[in-house]
MARMI-520854 format. One record per residue: x negated, z, y of N, C-alpha, C, O in turn; residue number from 1; residue in one letter. Coordinates in nm, 3 decimals. Layout:
# MARMI-520854
r n_X X; n_Z Z; n_Y Y; ca_X X; ca_Z Z; ca_Y Y; c_X X; c_Z Z; c_Y Y; o_X X; o_Z Z; o_Y Y; nr NUM; rest a
...
END
This chain:
# MARMI-520854
r n_X -7.684; n_Z -3.645; n_Y 9.896; ca_X -7.741; ca_Z -3.524; ca_Y 9.849; c_X -7.629; c_Z -3.435; c_Y 9.795; o_X -7.522; o_Z -3.426; o_Y 9.854; nr 1; rest m
r n_X -7.653; n_Z -3.371; n_Y 9.686; ca_X -7.553; ca_Z -3.284; ca_Y 9.624; c_X -7.586; c_Z -3.137; c_Y 9.653; o_X -7.702; o_Z -3.095; o_Y 9.651; nr 2; rest l
r n_X -7.481; n_Z -3.059; n_Y 9.680; ca_X -7.499; ca_Z -2.917; ca_Y 9.713; c_X -7.411; c_Z -2.830; c_Y 9.624; o_X -7.332; o_Z -2.879; o_Y 9.544; nr 3; rest i
r n_X -7.429; n_Z -2.700; n_Y 9.639; ca_X -7.352; ca_Z -2.603; ca_Y 9.560; c_X -7.255; c_Z -2.534; c_Y 9.657; o_X -7.291; o_Z -2.501; o_Y 9.770; nr 4; rest k
r n_X -7.129; n_Z -2.514; n_Y 9.610; ca_X -7.027; ca_Z -2.447; ca_Y 9.688; c_X -7.065; c_Z -2.301; c_Y 9.706; o_X -7.089; o_Z -2.232; o_Y 9.607; nr 5; rest c
r n_X -7.070; n_Z -2.251; n_Y 9.831; ca_X -7.106; ca_Z -2.110; ca_Y 9.852; c_X -6.995; c_Z -2.012; c_Y 9.809; o_X -7.021; o_Z -1.893; o_Y 9.793; nr 6; rest p
r n_X -6.874; n_Z -2.061; n_Y 9.790; ca_X -6.763; ca_Z -1.973; ca_Y 9.754; c_X -6.750; c_Z -1.959; c_Y 9.603; o_X -6.754; o_Z -1.847; o_Y 9.552; nr 7; rest e
r n_X -6.734; n_Z -2.071; n_Y 9.532; ca_X -6.706; ca_Z -2.063; ca_Y 9.389; c_X -6.828; c_Z -2.098; c_Y 9.302; o_X -6.825; o_Z -2.074; o_Y 9.181; nr 8; rest c
r n_X -6.932; n_Z -2.152; n_Y 9.361; ca_X -7.052; ca_Z -2.182; ca_Y 9.286; c_X -7.054; c_Z -2.319; c_Y 9.218; o_X -7.149; o_Z -2.352; o_Y 9.148; nr 9; rest g
r n_X -6.947; n_Z -2.399; n_Y 9.240; ca_X -6.945; ca_Z -2.534; ca_Y 9.177; c_X -7.064; c_Z -2.614; c_Y 9.230; o_X -7.092; o_Z -2.617; o_Y 9.350; nr 10; rest k
r n_X -7.131; n_Z -2.678; n_Y 9.139; ca_X -7.247; ca_Z -2.759; ca_Y 9.177; c_X -7.208; c_Z -2.906; c_Y 9.184; o_X -7.099; o_Z -2.945; o_Y 9.143; nr 11; rest e
r n_X -7.297; n_Z -2.985; n_Y 9.236; ca_X -7.281; ca_Z -3.130; ca_Y 9.246; c_X -7.166; c_Z -3.171; c_Y 9.336; o_X -7.086; o_Z -3.257; o_Y 9.300; nr 12; rest n
r n_X -7.160; n_Z -3.109; n_Y 9.455; ca_X -7.064; ca_Z -3.147; ca_Y 9.557; c_X -7.140; c_Z -3.226; c_Y 9.661; o_X -7.249; o_Z -3.187; o_Y 9.701; nr 13; rest i
r n_X -7.084; n_Z -3.335; n_Y 9.704; ca_X -7.150; ca_Z -3.415; ca_Y 9.807; c_X -7.164; c_Z -3.336; c_Y 9.937; o_X -7.073; o_Z -3.262; o_Y 9.975; nr 14; rest s
r n_X -7.276; n_Z -3.352; n_Y 10.005; ca_X -7.293; ca_Z -3.284; ca_Y 10.132; c_X -7.205; c_Z -3.345; c_Y 10.241; o_X -7.196; o_Z -3.291; o_Y 10.351; nr 15; rest n
r n_X -7.140; n_Z -3.459; n_Y 10.211; ca_X -7.047; ca_Z -3.523; ca_Y 10.303; c_X -6.905; c_Z -3.473; c_Y 10.286; o_X -6.819; o_Z -3.504; o_Y 10.368; nr 16; rest q
r n_X -6.879; n_Z -3.395; n_Y 10.178; ca_X -6.745; ca_Z -3.347; ca_Y 10.151; c_X -6.699; c_Z -3.249; c_Y 10.258; o_X -6.778; o_Z -3.170; o_Y 10.309; nr 17; rest a
r n_X -6.570; n_Z -3.256; n_Y 10.290; ca_X -6.514; ca_Z -3.166; ca_Y 10.391; c_X -6.484; c_Z -3.028; c_Y 10.327; o_X -6.499; o_Z -2.925; o_Y 10.391; nr 18; rest v
r n_X -6.443; n_Z -3.029; n_Y 10.200; ca_X -6.410; ca_Z -2.906; ca_Y 10.131; c_X -6.449; c_Z -2.917; c_Y 9.983; o_X -6.465; o_Z -3.026; o_Y 9.930; nr 19; rest a
r n_X -6.464; n_Z -2.802; n_Y 9.919; ca_X -6.496; ca_Z -2.799; ca_Y 9.776; c_X -6.375; c_Z -2.851; c_Y 9.697; o_X -6.263; o_Z -2.806; o_Y 9.719; nr 20; rest c
r n_X -6.397; n_Z -2.945; n_Y 9.605; ca_X -6.283; ca_Z -2.998; ca_Y 9.527; c_X -6.226; c_Z -2.897; c_Y 9.429; o_X -6.112; o_Z -2.913; o_Y 9.384; nr 21; rest p
r n_X -6.302; n_Z -2.794; n_Y 9.395; ca_X -6.255; ca_Z -2.694; ca_Y 9.298; c_X -6.174; c_Z -2.585; c_Y 9.368; o_X -6.062; o_Z -2.557; o_Y 9.327; nr 22; rest k
r n_X -6.230; n_Z -2.522; n_Y 9.472; ca_X -6.163; ca_Z -2.409; ca_Y 9.532; c_X -6.106; c_Z -2.436; c_Y 9.671; o_X -6.030; o_Z -2.354; o_Y 9.723; nr 23; rest c
r n_X -6.142; n_Z -2.551; n_Y 9.734; ca_X -6.092; ca_Z -2.585; ca_Y 9.865; c_X -6.166; c_Z -2.521; c_Y 9.980; o_X -6.125; o_Z -2.535; o_Y 10.095; nr 24; rest g
r n_X -6.276; n_Z -2.452; n_Y 9.952; ca_X -6.353; ca_Z -2.387; ca_Y 10.056; c_X -6.404; c_Z -2.492; c_Y 10.156; o_X -6.464; o_Z -2.591; o_Y 10.115; nr 25; rest y
r n_X -6.379; n_Z -2.470; n_Y 10.286; ca_X -6.426; ca_Z -2.570; ca_Y 10.383; c_X -6.579; c_Z -2.571; c_Y 10.394; o_X -6.641; o_Z -2.469; o_Y 10.423; nr 26; rest p
r n_X -6.637; n_Z -2.687; n_Y 10.371; ca_X -6.782; ca_Z -2.701; ca_Y 10.376; c_X -6.831; c_Z -2.742; c_Y 10.514; o_X -6.948; o_Z -2.723; o_Y 10.547; nr 27; rest l
r n_X -6.743; n_Z -2.799; n_Y 10.592; ca_X -6.778; ca_Z -2.838; ca_Y 10.730; c_X -6.682; c_Z -2.769; c_Y 10.825; o_X -6.564; o_Z -2.754; o_Y 10.796; nr 28; rest k
r n_X -6.733; n_Z -2.728; n_Y 10.936; ca_X -6.649; ca_Z -2.665; ca_Y 11.036; c_X -6.553; c_Z -2.767; c_Y 11.095; o_X -6.592; o_Z -2.880; o_Y 11.126; nr 29; rest a
r n_X -6.429; n_Z -2.728; n_Y 11.109; ca_X -6.330; ca_Z -2.817; ca_Y 11.172; c_X -6.360; c_Z -2.829; c_Y 11.319; o_X -6.392; o_Z -2.731; o_Y 11.386; nr 30; rest a
r n_X -6.350; n_Z -2.950; n_Y 11.368; ca_X -6.376; ca_Z -2.971; ca_Y 11.510; c_X -6.246; c_Z -3.003; c_Y 11.583; o_X -6.159; o_Z -3.072; o_Y 11.530; nr 31; rest t
r n_X -6.235; n_Z -2.953; n_Y 11.702; ca_X -6.117; ca_Z -2.980; ca_Y 11.782; c_X -6.146; c_Z -3.111; c_Y 11.857; o_X -6.250; o_Z -3.126; o_Y 11.921; nr 32; rest i
r n_X -6.053; n_Z -3.202; n_Y 11.848; ca_X -6.076; ca_Z -3.331; ca_Y 11.912; c_X -6.037; c_Z -3.321; c_Y 12.059; o_X -5.921; o_Z -3.341; o_Y 12.096; nr 33; rest e
r n_X -6.136; n_Z -3.290; n_Y 12.141; ca_X -6.113; ca_Z -3.274; ca_Y 12.284; c_X -6.065; c_Z -3.405; c_Y 12.348; o_X -5.981; o_Z -3.403; o_Y 12.439; nr 34; rest a
r n_X -6.117; n_Z -3.517; n_Y 12.302; ca_X -6.076; ca_Z -3.644; ca_Y 12.363; c_X -5.931; c_Z -3.675; c_Y 12.326; o_X -5.864; o_Z -3.746; o_Y 12.400; nr 35; rest t
r n_X -5.882; n_Z -3.624; n_Y 12.213; ca_X -5.744; ca_Z -3.647; ca_Y 12.175; c_X -5.648; c_Z -3.592; c_Y 12.278; o_X -5.544; o_Z -3.652; o_Y 12.304; nr 36; rest g
r n_X -5.681; n_Z -3.479; n_Y 12.338; ca_X -5.596; ca_Z -3.418; ca_Y 12.441; c_X -5.586; c_Z -3.508; c_Y 12.563; o_X -5.479; o_Z -3.522; o_Y 12.623; nr 37; rest k
r n_X -5.697; n_Z -3.569; n_Y 12.598; ca_X -5.698; ca_Z -3.657; ca_Y 12.714; c_X -5.604; c_Z -3.776; c_Y 12.691; o_X -5.529; o_Z -3.813; o_Y 12.782; nr 38; rest r
r n_X -5.608; n_Z -3.835; n_Y 12.574; ca_X -5.524; ca_Z -3.951; ca_Y 12.547; c_X -5.377; c_Z -3.913; c_Y 12.528; o_X -5.289; o_Z -3.991; o_Y 12.565; nr 39; rest y
r n_X -5.350; n_Z -3.798; n_Y 12.473; ca_X -5.213; ca_Z -3.750; ca_Y 12.464; c_X -5.157; c_Z -3.723; c_Y 12.604; o_X -5.040; o_Z -3.750; o_Y 12.633; nr 40; rest k
r n_X -5.241; n_Z -3.670; n_Y 12.689; ca_X -5.199; ca_Z -3.647; ca_Y 12.828; c_X -5.165; c_Z -3.778; c_Y 12.898; o_X -5.069; o_Z -3.786; o_Y 12.974; nr 41; rest g
r n_X -5.244; n_Z -3.878; n_Y 12.870; ca_X -5.219; ca_Z -4.009; ca_Y 12.930; c_X -5.086; c_Z -4.068; c_Y 12.881; o_X -5.013; o_Z -4.130; o_Y 12.958; nr 42; rest r
r n_X -5.056; n_Z -4.048; n_Y 12.752; ca_X -4.930; ca_Z -4.097; ca_Y 12.697; c_X -4.813; c_Z -4.023; c_Y 12.759; o_X -4.710; o_Z -4.083; o_Y 12.790; nr 43; rest q
r n_X -4.827; n_Z -3.892; n_Y 12.778; ca_X -4.720; ca_Z -3.814; ca_Y 12.838; c_X -4.697; c_Z -3.858; c_Y 12.984; o_X -4.583; o_Z -3.874; o_Y 13.027; nr 44; rest v
r n_X -4.806; n_Z -3.878; n_Y 13.057; ca_X -4.790; ca_Z -3.925; ca_Y 13.195; c_X -4.726; c_Z -4.063; c_Y 13.199; o_X -4.647; o_Z -4.092; o_Y 13.289; nr 45; rest m
r n_X -4.758; n_Z -4.147; n_Y 13.104; ca_X -4.694; ca_Z -4.281; ca_Y 13.097; c_X -4.547; c_Z -4.270; c_Y 13.071; o_X -4.467; o_Z -4.340; o_Y 13.133; nr 46; rest g
r n_X -4.508; n_Z -4.180; n_Y 12.978; ca_X -4.366; ca_Z -4.163; ca_Y 12.949; c_X -4.293; c_Z -4.108; c_Y 13.069; o_X -4.180; o_Z -4.148; o_Y 13.099; nr 47; rest a
r n_X -4.357; n_Z -4.014; n_Y 13.139; ca_X -4.296; ca_Z -3.959; ca_Y 13.260; c_X -4.279; c_Z -4.067; c_Y 13.367; o_X -4.176; o_Z -4.069; o_Y 13.435; nr 48; rest l
r n_X -4.377; n_Z -4.155; n_Y 13.382; ca_X -4.367; ca_Z -4.264; ca_Y 13.480; c_X -4.254; c_Z -4.358; c_Y 13.443; o_X -4.185; o_Z -4.408; o_Y 13.531; nr 49; rest a
r n_X -4.233; n_Z -4.384; n_Y 13.314; ca_X -4.123; ca_Z -4.469; ca_Y 13.272; c_X -3.988; c_Z -4.407; c_Y 13.304; o_X -3.897; o_Z -4.475; o_Y 13.351; nr 50; rest i
r n_X -3.975; n_Z -4.277; n_Y 13.277; ca_X -3.849; ca_Z -4.209; ca_Y 13.307; c_X -3.819; c_Z -4.213; c_Y 13.457; o_X -3.708; o_Z -4.244; o_Y 13.499; nr 51; rest v
r n_X -3.920; n_Z -4.181; n_Y 13.538; ca_X -3.902; ca_Z -4.183; ca_Y 13.683; c_X -3.873; c_Z -4.328; c_Y 13.730; o_X -3.792; o_Z -4.350; o_Y 13.820; nr 52; rest v
r n_X -3.939; n_Z -4.423; n_Y 13.669; ca_X -3.912; ca_Z -4.564; ca_Y 13.702; c_X -3.769; c_Z -4.603; c_Y 13.676; o_X -3.707; o_Z -4.668; o_Y 13.759; nr 53; rest g
r n_X -3.716; n_Z -4.563; n_Y 13.561; ca_X -3.574; ca_Z -4.591; ca_Y 13.532; c_X -3.481; c_Z -4.524; c_Y 13.635; o_X -3.385; o_Z -4.585; o_Y 13.681; nr 54; rest f
r n_X -3.512; n_Z -4.399; n_Y 13.669; ca_X -3.429; ca_Z -4.329; ca_Y 13.768; c_X -3.434; c_Z -4.402; c_Y 13.901; o_X -3.331; o_Z -4.417; o_Y 13.967; nr 55; rest i
r n_X -3.550; n_Z -4.448; n_Y 13.941; ca_X -3.561; ca_Z -4.521; ca_Y 14.068; c_X -3.487; c_Z -4.653; c_Y 14.066; o_X -3.427; o_Z -4.693; o_Y 14.166; nr 56; rest l
r n_X -3.492; n_Z -4.721; n_Y 13.952; ca_X -3.416; ca_Z -4.847; ca_Y 13.941; c_X -3.267; c_Z -4.823; c_Y 13.956; o_X -3.198; o_Z -4.897; o_Y 14.025; nr 57; rest i
r n_X -3.218; n_Z -4.717; n_Y 13.890; ca_X -3.073; ca_Z -4.686; ca_Y 13.895; c_X -3.032; c_Z -4.645; c_Y 14.035; o_X -2.919; o_Z -4.671; o_Y 14.076; nr 58; rest v
r n_X -3.124; n_Z -4.581; n_Y 14.111; ca_X -3.091; ca_Z -4.538; ca_Y 14.247; c_X -3.129; c_Z -4.640; c_Y 14.353; o_X -3.155; o_Z -4.603; o_Y 14.467; nr 59; rest t
r n_X -3.132; n_Z -4.766; n_Y 14.317; ca_X -3.155; ca_Z -4.877; ca_Y 14.409; c_X -3.296; c_Z -4.880; c_Y 14.474; o_X -3.311; o_Z -4.927; o_Y 14.587; nr 60; rest d
r n_X -3.396; n_Z -4.831; n_Y 14.404; ca_X -3.534; ca_Z -4.847; ca_Y 14.445; c_X -3.604; c_Z -4.932; c_Y 14.340; o_X -3.695; o_Z -4.888; o_Y 14.270; nr 61; rest h
r n_X -3.556; n_Z -5.057; n_Y 14.332; ca_X -3.591; ca_Z -5.145; ca_Y 14.222; c_X -3.744; c_Z -5.173; c_Y 14.216; o_X -3.804; o_Z -5.160; o_Y 14.110; nr 62; rest f
r n_X -3.805; n_Z -5.211; n_Y 14.326; ca_X -3.944; ca_Z -5.252; ca_Y 14.325; c_X -4.036; c_Z -5.136; c_Y 14.280; o_X -4.123; o_Z -5.155; o_Y 14.196; nr 63; rest a
r n_X -4.017; n_Z -5.019; n_Y 14.335; ca_X -4.099; ca_Z -4.905; ca_Y 14.298; c_X -4.075; c_Z -4.865; c_Y 14.153; o_X -4.167; o_Z -4.827; o_Y 14.082; nr 64; rest i
r n_X -3.947; n_Z -4.874; n_Y 14.110; ca_X -3.911; ca_Z -4.843; ca_Y 13.974; c_X -3.980; c_Z -4.935; c_Y 13.873; o_X -4.031; o_Z -4.890; o_Y 13.770; nr 65; rest g
r n_X -3.981; n_Z -5.063; n_Y 13.904; ca_X -4.045; ca_Z -5.161; ca_Y 13.813; c_X -4.195; c_Z -5.136; c_Y 13.806; o_X -4.255; o_Z -5.146; o_Y 13.699; nr 66; rest v
r n_X -4.256; n_Z -5.104; n_Y 13.920; ca_X -4.399; ca_Z -5.076; ca_Y 13.921; c_X -4.431; c_Z -4.955; c_Y 13.834; o_X -4.527; o_Z -4.955; o_Y 13.758; nr 67; rest v
r n_X -4.347; n_Z -4.849; n_Y 13.846; ca_X -4.369; ca_Z -4.731; ca_Y 13.761; c_X -4.346; c_Z -4.761; c_Y 13.615; o_X -4.418; o_Z -4.709; o_Y 13.530; nr 68; rest l
r n_X -4.247; n_Z -4.844; n_Y 13.584; ca_X -4.225; ca_Z -4.882; ca_Y 13.445; c_X -4.348; c_Z -4.952; c_Y 13.387; o_X -4.392; o_Z -4.920; o_Y 13.276; nr 69; rest l
r n_X -4.403; n_Z -5.047; n_Y 13.461; ca_X -4.519; ca_Z -5.120; ca_Y 13.415; c_X -4.640; c_Z -5.029; c_Y 13.401; o_X -4.711; o_Z -5.036; o_Y 13.301; nr 70; rest i
r n_X -4.663; n_Z -4.942; n_Y 13.501; ca_X -4.777; ca_Z -4.850; ca_Y 13.493; c_X -4.759; c_Z -4.749; c_Y 13.377; o_X -4.855; o_Z -4.714; o_Y 13.308; nr 71; rest l
r n_X -4.636; n_Z -4.706; n_Y 13.358; ca_X -4.609; ca_Z -4.612; ca_Y 13.248; c_X -4.635; c_Z -4.676; c_Y 13.113; o_X -4.698; o_Z -4.615; o_Y 13.026; nr 72; rest g
r n_X -4.588; n_Z -4.797; n_Y 13.095; ca_X -4.613; ca_Z -4.870; ca_Y 12.972; c_X -4.763; c_Z -4.891; c_Y 12.950; o_X -4.813; o_Z -4.877; o_Y 12.838; nr 73; rest l
r n_X -4.832; n_Z -4.925; n_Y 13.056; ca_X -4.978; ca_Z -4.945; ca_Y 13.048; c_X -5.046; c_Z -4.815; c_Y 13.005; o_X -5.134; o_Z -4.817; o_Y 12.918; nr 74; rest f
r n_X -5.007; n_Z -4.701; n_Y 13.065; ca_X -5.067; ca_Z -4.573; ca_Y 13.030; c_X -5.042; c_Z -4.537; c_Y 12.882; o_X -5.131; o_Z -4.488; o_Y 12.813; nr 75; rest d
r n_X -4.920; n_Z -4.560; n_Y 12.836; ca_X -4.890; ca_Z -4.529; ca_Y 12.695; c_X -4.976; c_Z -4.614; c_Y 12.603; o_X -5.033; o_Z -4.564; o_Y 12.506; nr 76; rest i
r n_X -4.984; n_Z -4.741; n_Y 12.631; ca_X -5.064; ca_Z -4.832; ca_Y 12.547; c_X -5.213; c_Z -4.791; c_Y 12.552; o_X -5.279; o_Z -4.787; o_Y 12.448; nr 77; rest i
r n_X -5.264; n_Z -4.761; n_Y 12.670; ca_X -5.404; ca_Z -4.722; ca_Y 12.681; c_X -5.431; c_Z -4.588; c_Y 12.613; o_X -5.540; o_Z -4.565; o_Y 12.561; nr 78; rest m
r n_X -5.331; n_Z -4.500; n_Y 12.613; ca_X -5.347; ca_Z -4.374; ca_Y 12.544; c_X -5.360; c_Z -4.395; c_Y 12.392; o_X -5.445; o_Z -4.334; o_Y 12.328; nr 79; rest g
r n_X -5.276; n_Z -4.483; n_Y 12.336; ca_X -5.284; ca_Z -4.513; ca_Y 12.194; c_X -5.415; c_Z -4.585; c_Y 12.161; o_X -5.481; o_Z -4.552; o_Y 12.062; nr 80; rest y
r n_X -5.452; n_Z -4.683; n_Y 12.242; ca_X -5.575; ca_Z -4.759; ca_Y 12.218; c_X -5.697; c_Z -4.665; c_Y 12.227; o_X -5.786; o_Z -4.670; o_Y 12.143; nr 81; rest v
r n_X -5.699; n_Z -4.580; n_Y 12.329; ca_X -5.811; ca_Z -4.487; ca_Y 12.346; c_X -5.824; c_Z -4.392; c_Y 12.229; o_X -5.935; o_Z -4.369; o_Y 12.180; nr 82; rest g
r n_X -5.712; n_Z -4.337; n_Y 12.185; ca_X -5.716; ca_Z -4.244; ca_Y 12.070; c_X -5.763; c_Z -4.317; c_Y 11.945; o_X -5.842; o_Z -4.263; o_Y 11.867; nr 83; rest a
r n_X -5.715; n_Z -4.436; n_Y 11.926; ca_X -5.757; ca_Z -4.516; ca_Y 11.811; c_X -5.905; c_Z -4.548; c_Y 11.817; o_X -5.976; o_Z -4.537; o_Y 11.717; nr 84; rest w
r n_X -5.951; n_Z -4.589; n_Y 11.934; ca_X -6.090; ca_Z -4.630; ca_Y 11.953; c_X -6.187; c_Z -4.515; c_Y 11.926; o_X -6.292; o_Z -4.534; o_Y 11.865; nr 85; rest w
r n_X -6.151; n_Z -4.396; n_Y 11.972; ca_X -6.244; ca_Z -4.283; ca_Y 11.959; c_X -6.228; c_Z -4.204; c_Y 11.830; o_X -6.319; o_Z -4.129; o_Y 11.794; nr 86; rest h
r n_X -6.116; n_Z -4.219; n_Y 11.760; ca_X -6.095; ca_Z -4.138; ca_Y 11.640; c_X -6.062; c_Z -4.221; c_Y 11.517; o_X -6.034; o_Z -4.164; o_Y 11.412; nr 87; rest h
r n_X -6.064; n_Z -4.350; n_Y 11.528; ca_X -6.040; ca_Z -4.433; ca_Y 11.412; c_X -5.903; c_Z -4.429; c_Y 11.373; o_X -5.864; o_Z -4.494; o_Y 11.276; nr 88; rest g
END
């Protein structure tokens, strides 16, 4: 369906367009990706787990450090996969 821009009056704009191609007026409200925050948080927690894991390995807590490294890597990967899955 074609619509008219409410700002500049240009006609024949797709109703699927995000903004008017002539004046740039936003035709759709921008949405905040709430799920993106969840996945970014998971990536940050994974990175923190990796850092703590390295510190534990250096301070002779090898087993716990390796577990944290693996869990941290898993969290980072799942954060990227989750963000990709939900947002393309």
